[in-house]
C-alpha positions as CSV (number, residue, x, y, z in Angstrom):
1,M,-0.4,-0.3,0.1
2,A,3.0,2.5,0.7
3,A,4.3,2.2,-3.3
4,L,0.5,3.0,-4.2
5,Y,0.3,6.1,-1.8
6,L,3.5,7.1,-3.1
7,A,2.8,7.2,-6.7
8,S,-0.6,8.7,-6.1
9,A,1.1,11.2,-4.5
10,L,3.7,11.9,-7.0
11,F,1.0,11.8,-9.7
12,G,-1.1,14.3,-7.8
13,L,2.7,16.7,-7.6
14,F,3.3,16.1,-11.2
15,Q,-0.3,17.0,-12.5
16,G,-1.0,19.4,-10.3
17,G,2.0,21.6,-11.6
18,I,1.9,20.5,-15.3
19,V,-2.1,21.3,-16.1
20,P,-2.1,24.8,-14.6
21,S,1.0,25.8,-16.9
22,Y,-0.8,24.7,-20.0
23,A,-2.5,28.4,-20.0
24,I,0.8,30.0,-19.8
25,I,2.0,28.1,-22.6
26,V,-0.5,28.5,-24.8
27,R,-0.5,32.2,-24.1
28,E,3.5,32.3,-25.0
29,Y,3.3,30.6,-28.3
30,F,-0.7,31.6,-29.5
31,P,-2.1,34.9,-30.3
32,A,-4.1,36.4,-27.4
33,Q,-7.3,35.7,-29.8
34,R,-7.0,32.2,-29.8
35,A,-5.7,31.4,-26.5
36,G,-9.4,30.3,-25.1
37,V,-9.8,27.7,-28.2
38,Q,-6.5,26.5,-27.6
39,T,-5.8,26.3,-24.0
40,G,-9.9,24.2,-24.0
41,T,-8.3,22.2,-26.8
42,V,-5.1,21.4,-24.9
43,I,-7.1,20.5,-21.7
44,M,-9.6,18.5,-23.5
45,A,-6.5,16.2,-25.2
46,T,-5.2,16.0,-22.1
47,L,-8.5,14.9,-20.3
48,V,-9.1,12.1,-23.0
49,G,-5.6,11.1,-22.9
50,M,-5.9,10.1,-19.3
51,A,-9.3,8.5,-19.7
52,L,-8.2,6.5,-22.5
53,G,-5.0,5.4,-20.8
54,G,-6.7,4.0,-17.8
55,W,-9.5,2.4,-19.4
56,M,-6.7,0.9,-22.1
57,S,-4.6,-0.4,-18.9
58,G,-7.6,-1.9,-17.4
59,A,-8.5,-3.7,-21.0
60,I,-4.6,-5.0,-21.2
61,F,-4.9,-6.2,-17.9
62,D,-8.3,-8.2,-18.5
63,L,-6.7,-9.6,-21.5
64,T,-3.3,-10.7,-20.2
65,G,-4.3,-11.0,-16.5
66,S,-1.0,-8.7,-15.5
67,Y,0.0,-5.1,-15.8
68,K,3.1,-5.7,-17.4
69,A,2.2,-5.2,-20.8
70,A,0.1,-2.2,-19.6
71,F,3.6,-0.3,-18.1
72,V,4.7,-1.4,-21.8
73,N,1.9,0.5,-23.4
74,G,1.9,3.4,-21.2
75,I,5.8,3.7,-22.1
76,A,5.3,3.4,-25.5
77,W,2.3,6.1,-25.7
78,N,5.0,8.3,-23.7
79,L,7.8,8.0,-26.3
80,L,5.4,8.7,-28.9
81,N,4.3,12.3,-27.0
82,L,7.8,12.9,-26.5
83,S,8.5,12.1,-30.2
84,I,6.0,14.6,-31.2
85,A,7.2,17.3,-28.4
86,F,10.5,17.0,-29.7
87,Y,9.5,17.3,-33.8
88,F,7.8,20.5,-32.8
89,F,10.7,22.0,-30.6
90,R,13.1,21.5,-33.4
91,R,10.7,22.6,-36.2
92,A,10.1,26.2,-33.9
93,R,13.6,26.2,-33.2
94,A,14.5,25.9,-37.0
95,L,12.3,28.3,-38.1
96,G,13.3,30.7,-35.2
97,Q,10.1,30.9,-33.5
98,L,12.0,30.1,-29.8
99,R,13.5,32.8,-28.0
């Protein structure tokens, strides 16, 4: 139980620090006229991803009887997210859009 409590606490701390910064990040890189729509879109995508991830992990557990495949699935999705973020970072740098 201690490991579960620790994982829950860390998740809450990270989630509580990341989600509020979405509005700041969106405002920094998009015009003010689009900031509301973009912030809503980013938060919606976050919530859909979290809901789908929880459901998908449960479905994988039901199929395999183990969370090992579910963890591998989660790691694979995070690697995909990192590669997309890295692509956009490199693209913005090449276009001179980063300060």
